[in-house]
C-alpha positions in Angstrom: 185.1 130.0 197.7 182.3 131.5 195.6 182.5 128.6 193.1 182.1 126.0 195.9 179.1 127.9 197.2 177.5 128.1 193.7 178.2 124.4 193.0 176.7 123.4 196.4 173.7 125.6 195.4 173.5 123.8 192.1 173.4 120.4 193.8 170.7 121.6 196.2 168.5 122.9 193.4 168.9 119.7 191.5 167.6 117.7 194.4 164.3 119.6 194.0 164.3 119.6 190.2 165.4 116.0 189.4 163.0 113.1 189.8 163.5 109.4 190.3 163.0 108.9 186.6 165.4 110.7 184.2 163.6 112.6 181.5 164.8 113.0 177.9 163.8 116.7 178.2 166.3 117.0 181.1 169.0 115.4 178.9 168.3 117.7 176.0 168.0 120.9 178.1 171.2 120.0 179.9 173.1 119.5 176.7 171.9 122.7 175.1 172.7 124.6 178.4 176.2 123.2 178.4 176.7 124.2 174.7 175.5 127.7 175.5 177.8 127.9 178.6 180.8 126.7 176.7 180.4 129.2 173.8 179.9 132.1 176.2 183.1 131.1 178.0 184.9 131.1 174.6 183.4 134.5 173.9 184.6 135.8 177.3 188.2 134.6 176.6 188.3 136.3 173.2 186.8 139.5 174.7 189.5 139.6 177.4 192.2 139.1 174.7 191.0 142.2 172.9 190.5 144.2 176.2 186.8 144.4 175.5 185.0 144.8 178.9 187.6 142.7 180.7 185.9 142.9 184.1 182.4 142.1 182.7 183.8 139.2 180.6 185.6 137.8 183.7 182.4 137.9 185.8 180.4 136.3 183.0 183.1 133.6 182.6 182.8 132.7 186.3 179.0 132.5 186.0 179.3 130.3 183.0 181.4 127.8 185.0 178.6 127.6 187.5 175.9 127.3 184.8 178.0 124.6 183.1 178.0 122.6 186.3 174.3 123.1 186.8 173.4 122.0 183.3 175.7 119.0 183.6 173.8 117.9 186.6 170.5 118.5 184.7 171.9 116.3 181.9 173.2 113.6 184.2 171.3 110.8 185.9 172.0 112.4 189.3 169.5 111.3 192.0 167.6 109.1 189.4 166.6 105.5 189.9 166.1 105.0 186.2 168.3 106.5 183.6 168.2 106.8 179.8 170.6 105.3 177.2 170.4 105.5 173.5 170.5 102.3 171.4 173.9 101.8 169.8 172.6 102.6 166.4 171.5 106.0 167.6 174.6 106.9 169.5 176.6 109.7 167.7 180.0 108.0 167.8 178.8 104.6 166.8 179.8 104.4 163.1 180.1 107.3 160.7 177.4 109.9 160.9 177.0 112.8 158.6 175.8 115.3 161.3 178.9 114.3 163.4 181.1 115.1 160.5 179.5 118.5 159.9 179.7 119.4 163.6 183.4 118.3 163.6 184.1 120.4 160.5 182.5 123.5 162.0 184.3 123.2 165.2 187.6 122.6 163.4 187.2 125.8 161.4 186.4 127.8 164.6 189.4 126.2 166.3 191.7 127.3 163.5 190.3 130.9 163.9 190.7 130.8 167.7 194.4 129.7 167.5 195.0 132.9 165.5 192.9 135.2 167.7 194.0 134.4 171.3 197.0 133.2 173.3 194.6 131.2 175.5 193.9 128.9 172.5 194.6 125.6 174.5 191.6 126.4 176.8 189.5 127.4 173.8 190.3 124.2 172.0 189.4 122.2 175.0 186.1 124.0 175.2 185.5 123.5 171.5 186.1 119.8 171.9 183.5 119.7 174.7 181.1 121.7 172.5 181.6 119.2 169.6 180.7 116.2 171.9 177.7 118.1 173.4 176.4 119.1 170.0 176.6 115.5 168.6 174.9 114.1 171.7 172.2 116.8 171.6 171.4 116.1 168.0 171.2 112.4 168.5 168.9 112.8 171.6 166.7 115.3 169.8 166.1 113.1 166.8 166.3 109.6 168.2 163.3 107.3 167.5 163.9 105.0 170.5 165.8 104.9 173.8 166.1 102.5 176.7 165.5 102.9 180.4 168.0 101.2 182.7 167.6 100.6 186.5 170.2 102.7 188.3 169.5 101.3 191.7 172.0 98.7 193.1 170.8 95.2 193.2 170.2 93.5 196.6 172.1 90.5 195.4 175.6 90.0 196.9 176.8 88.5 193.6 179.2 91.1 192.1 179.1 89.4 188.7 175.3 89.8 188.5 175.6 93.5 189.4 178.1 94.4 186.7 175.4 95.5 184.2 172.3 97.5 185.1 169.0 95.9 184.2 167.0 97.0 181.2 163.6 98.2 182.4 161.9 99.0 179.2 162.3 100.1 175.6 160.8 103.5 174.7 159.5 104.8 171.4 159.3 108.6 170.8 155.7 109.1 169.8 156.4 112.1 167.5 158.9 110.0 165.6 156.7 106.9 165.4 154.6 108.0 162.5 157.8 108.9 160.5 159.5 105.5 161.0 160.3 103.6 157.8 160.5 100.2 159.5 158.3 100.1 162.6 158.4 96.3 162.4 162.0 96.5 163.6 160.9 97.8 167.0 161.1 95.6 170.1 158.1 93.5 170.6 157.4 95.1 174.0 157.8 98.9 174.2 156.1 102.0 175.7 155.7 105.4 174.2 157.6 108.3 175.8 154.5 110.2 177.0 153.3 107.2 179.1 156.4 105.5 180.3 157.3 108.0 183.1 154.0 107.4 185.0 154.7 103.6 184.7 158.2 104.0 186.1 157.2 106.4 188.9 154.9 103.6 190.2 157.9 101.3 190.2 160.4 103.8 191.8 
């Protein structure tokens, strides 16, 4: 009952926070919030296993479930007309990435330790797998040089085949990364900087 109330409150709050245009800051904040929530949940499980403030750990665990839901909604394109997608080269699981390997190695070592610490290791491993994905996504979003805005709104056309893929609205370049680019000539011919694209899309929304 309490969880449903909190989740409904999360959705109501998001309707005020989220705008018609998804922001990269929302994506990054949502990912880091989910990472923090997941690790606090793991800490609560281990604390209960060692009878360390069991009641407090249980309450914090329930709150973390609510915060995980909230930050997922912040991360998602909920209530947005335009949503963000990274180009395939910047996506963490497109090809072999060193930072993905390092995150995987770290989570693997923690997973081995958790299996020996708690009987609730299946839940902990599931949470660790989630944390691994969130960490890889957060890193790629934090250090990406470009991203793409897509139109989330359904087309007025009745042709189902034409509605299968959402339309690319514009290519965006992160201004703080622009000066560090090795090959700026590889950028799309038409693009906008991240600090000016939102106003442009708000006018279209």
